[in-house]
N, C-alpha and C positions, 0 to 999 in steps of 0.2 A: 574446458577450463572455466570453472567459475570463479565471475570476478568478487574485489571483494568490495566490500561497499564503505563509503567514508564516513555514512551517518553511525555503525555500529562502533564507533571509538567513544562515542560521547554517550550513548545512550545509559550506560554502565551509570556514566556520572551525571547524568542528568536526573537518571532514578533516585539516585541518593543524596543529591543536592539540590534538588529544584530543578526546574527549566530553562535553566540559561544563566548567563554571567554576562560583564561586559568584558572580557576579555577576547571578542570574536568566534566564541562557540559556533556552530554548527546549528544552521536555524533550517530544519527539515521542511519541504514544501507542501506534505500532506497532511491531514487534520492530527491537531494534537487532542487528548482530553483525558481525563483518569474518572474513572468507577471503582468506588470504595479503595483498595492499595493498588489496583492496578493502575498503568499508566499504561497508554496508546498511542503511539508515536510514527509519523509518515505514514498516516491510512488512506490510502489511493486508488482509484480502478489504473489498472495498467494503460498505458500508452497507446493510443491507437496506433496500426498499422502504418506502413506508408501509403498502404492500398485504400486507405481512408476510414472512416469511422467506424465505433462497433454498432450493427445496424438491428433490429429488430430477430430474436431470435437468436442472435449468436450467443456464445459465453463468454465474458469479460473476466479474467483473474483480478483478484482484489488482493491488495499486500499492504501488509502493517508490520510493525515490532509490538512487541508488547515486555513489559517490567514490572514481574509484580514485588513491592515493598512491604508485602502482608508477612504475616507471622505462620501462614499456611500457604500450601499449593492452592492453586484454584486452577480451573479448565475452562476455555472458549468452547460452551457448548453448541452454539452456533448464530445465525442473523438471518435479519426479512431487511427488506424495501420494498418498495413499490414499482421500481422500475426494473424488474427481472419476477420471473416467477418462481424461484427458490433461491438461498445462497446456501452451496454444501461447503463443505469442508475436505477437501480433497488431497489426495497422495502428490507425488511428482507426476505420476502416469494419466491424474484425472480421475482416477475410483474413488467414491467415497470412501471417507473413512471417518471414527468416530470423536470424539470431542480433541482438539489439542489443548496437552499440559502444557501448564502455564507455573513451572517451580517460583519460588522465590528469591529472589537473588540475583538471576541470571537472564540476561536479554531472550529474549525469544523472536526469531525471524520468521513469519510466514511472508515467505516473498517467491519467486522466479526461482525453478529449482528446487522448491523445496515445496512441505506442507504448504497449503494455504486458501483461502475461499475463491471461489468460484459465481458469479454472476450469473444462474442458467435461465437461457430462453428470455434475453431481455426483450419488455413490451414496447420499448423507444431507440431511438438512435443514440448512441452515448460519441459526441466527437472530443478532442482535446479541448482543455476550457470547460467543459461540462460539470455540472454539481449534481448529485444524490445524494438522499438522506440512506443512511445504512444503520440499522440497530443492532449492537453487538450483544450476545448476551451470555453471562460468565454462570459457572456455577453458583460461586461464593458472593461475586461484587455486585453481581447483578445486571444491568442492563443500563446501554448508554446508545443515544441515538449520537451520531456523528453527519454534516455535511462534508462530503468527499468530492473531490473533482480527478476527474482524468486531466494527466498534464498534456499540455500543447506536444505535440511531437517534437523533438529533438532533433531530427533528420533534416539535411537539406539536400533539395533535390540534383541542384545544378550548382556548386559552390563557388563557381565562377559569377552569380548573380549574387553573391552578396556583397553588400557593401564595404568596401575597403578590401577586398580581392582583386589582385589582378587577372585580367584574363591571359590565357595563355596564350602566346604568341603564334601565329601558324608555321613557325619555324623551327618549334621544340615539338 
């Protein structure tokens, strides 16, 4: 079952009206940029697992949203980074595929359970909170370099140790 993403509802509005307003619009935690008419939103390396950071040799997913405000469709051709041997555009099952289509006026999610990018054979450890530079290359819009991060894991090993939560009583 696929979870819905609250960021998706504001992407089209942000793409057509600007990058925010004073009415409490959601501000995504990933990197945001523009290259030509293509908006890039919430670009980030996937959060590491509870077992630890991404280690050298691992493949780490890279997720982002795209919105093309232009008159012509575009394609994400690929990406480059110094923190991995290569960056591939992959299908859900991890097989390498061709460029990702970026039609006009329609949000495109490259994320978990979908076509996405994969940092192959990491050259260094990436922990939650670490940053890396990734350059995206589009057929029409050109290139853009983004400083992206891997979010700090949102899981809690033992919720009873979290501040403000009572420990269960031994009688329960």
